[in-house]
C-alpha positions in Angstrom: 2.1 17.2 -3.3 -0.5 18.9 -0.7 0.2 20.1 2.8 -0.6 17.0 4.7 1.6 14.7 2.7 4.5 17.0 3.0 3.7 17.1 6.9 3.7 13.3 7.1 6.9 12.9 5.1 8.7 15.5 7.3 7.5 13.7 10.5 8.2 10.3 9.7 11.8 9.6 7.9 11.0 6.2 6.6 7.9 7.0 4.5 8.0 6.7 1.0 5.3 9.0 -1.4 4.8 7.4 -4.8 2.4 9.6 -7.3 0.8 8.3 -10.5 1.7 4.6 -10.1 -0.3 1.9 -12.0 -1.9 -1.0 -10.1 -1.5 -4.1 -11.8 -3.5 -6.5 -9.3 -5.6 -5.8 -6.3 -6.8 -8.5 -3.9 -9.2 -8.4 -1.2 -9.6 -11.0 1.5 -11.4 -11.1 4.8 -9.2 -11.9 7.8 -10.9 -11.7 11.1 -12.9 -8.3 11.3 -10.9 -6.6 8.8 -10.5 -6.7 5.1 -6.7 -7.3 4.0 -5.9 -5.7 0.9 -2.9 -6.7 -1.3 -1.9 -4.3 -4.2 0.6 -5.1 -6.9 2.3 -1.9 -8.5 3.7 -1.9 -12.3 7.5 -2.4 -12.2 7.7 -3.3 -8.7 7.9 -6.9 -7.1 7.0 -6.2 -3.7 3.3 -6.3 -2.5 1.8 -3.3 -0.9 -0.6 -4.2 2.0 -3.2 -2.3 4.2 -6.3 -3.2 6.2 -9.6 -1.4 6.0 -12.9 -2.4 8.0 -14.8 -2.9 4.5 -14.0 -3.8 1.2 -12.5 -0.8 -1.1 -13.5 -0.3 -4.9 -11.2 -2.2 -7.1 -8.0 -0.4 -7.9 -6.9 -2.7 -11.0 -5.6 -0.8 -13.7 -6.0 2.5 -11.9 -3.4 5.2 -11.2 -2.8 5.8 -7.7 -0.9 7.8 -5.3 0.4 5.9 -2.3 2.3 6.5 1.1 3.9 3.9 2.6 7.1 2.2 4.6 9.0 -0.9 3.9 8.8 -3.8 6.2 9.5 -7.3 6.3 7.1 -10.2 7.0 8.0 -13.8 8.1 6.0 -16.5 6.1 6.5 -20.3 6.6 10.2 -19.1 8.2 11.2 -17.0 5.3 11.5 -13.1 5.6 9.4 -11.4 2.7 9.8 -7.6 2.0 6.5 -5.8 2.0 5.3 -2.3 2.1 2.9 -1.3 4.5 0.4 1.4 3.2 -0.5 4.5 5.2 -2.6 6.4 2.7 -3.8 5.2 -0.9 -5.7 7.7 -2.9 -6.6 7.5 -6.6 -4.4 9.7 -8.7 
């Protein structure tokens, strides 16, 4: 773990860091002026979401390092747990 990651984790107590996890699915869709990305990780049933201004390379089948925090989102009146990605990087 590098210095920047350690500093982020020390500053924000709810952040979680996962190293070397495998991406099972990566979806990209345009939402207003952003591109919404949804990543599913092996052995995890919760979607990981992040936004970027432009499309990102396809991460399906790749190992990644990801820093995220748990969050809930309301969809059609139901609360769904998601992981909001702060930083994502190939392993």
